[in-house]
N, C-alpha and C positions, 0 to 999 in steps of 0.2 A: 280829280288827278292833279298833280303839284306842277305846277314854271318847273318847266327840265330844257338843257343846255346840254349840245352835244357838243362836246370833248374828243380833239382828239388832237393826241401824242405824237411830232413826228419827231427822229431819229435822224443822222444817216445811216444807222443797218436799216431806215421802216419802220409802221407805226408800231408802238410800244401802248398805245390808248384808245379804247377809245368807248364811250359810254356816250350815259344819259344823266345830264348829272347837276341836281341844286344850285354848287356853288359848285366855284375855281376859286380860288386866292394866289395871282402871282411877282415875283416878286422883280416889279419892274425895275428898270434900270432908277425913275426917282424913291425910291419906295415903291411897298406892299402894292396893289389894287385888285379889291375882291369885282368879280362880274357875275352877277345873274342871268338867264332868258329879258328879253329886252333894249340887253343894254347899249350906248350908245355905243355905232362901228369903230375902231380903233385898229391899229399898230404901234405898239410899245419895241425897245427893249428889254432885256432878261435879265439881270445879271445871275448869278451863281449866286444860291438860294432852292426854295423847297414851295414850289407847286403844293397849295391845300386843297384836295378833292374833296366838296361834299358829294356823296352817292344819292342816288335817290331815295335807298333806304335809311340814312342820314350819318353813317359809317363815315370816317372818315379816313382817306388815303391819302398819303405822302410821295412824294416823288421828287428825288433831290436830281436836278436840272444845274450845268457849267456854265453858262448863256445858252442868247440865244435871241429867240421874237415869239409876238404872240398876236394874229390876228384875228379882230373885238369882231361875231357882225349878232344884230340881235340876236339871231338862232345856233351860232355857231361860236367854237374855240380853239382853233388851231395852234 
């Protein structure tokens, strides 16, 4: 089985996405960055842009955001 990381996208109205995914590319305030399982823990500001989610079956889902922040650990992104 492939290494998957838990992704949770939360808005002021609640959780809009929650799943185990292969890869997430986030629009960081200093540029885009990708996160895989085992990534070093960090917190980053996010700018307006697209979150590119590679799902467990290798399809891509895109979520547009205005801004926010990402909290990354070795097993979860929120």
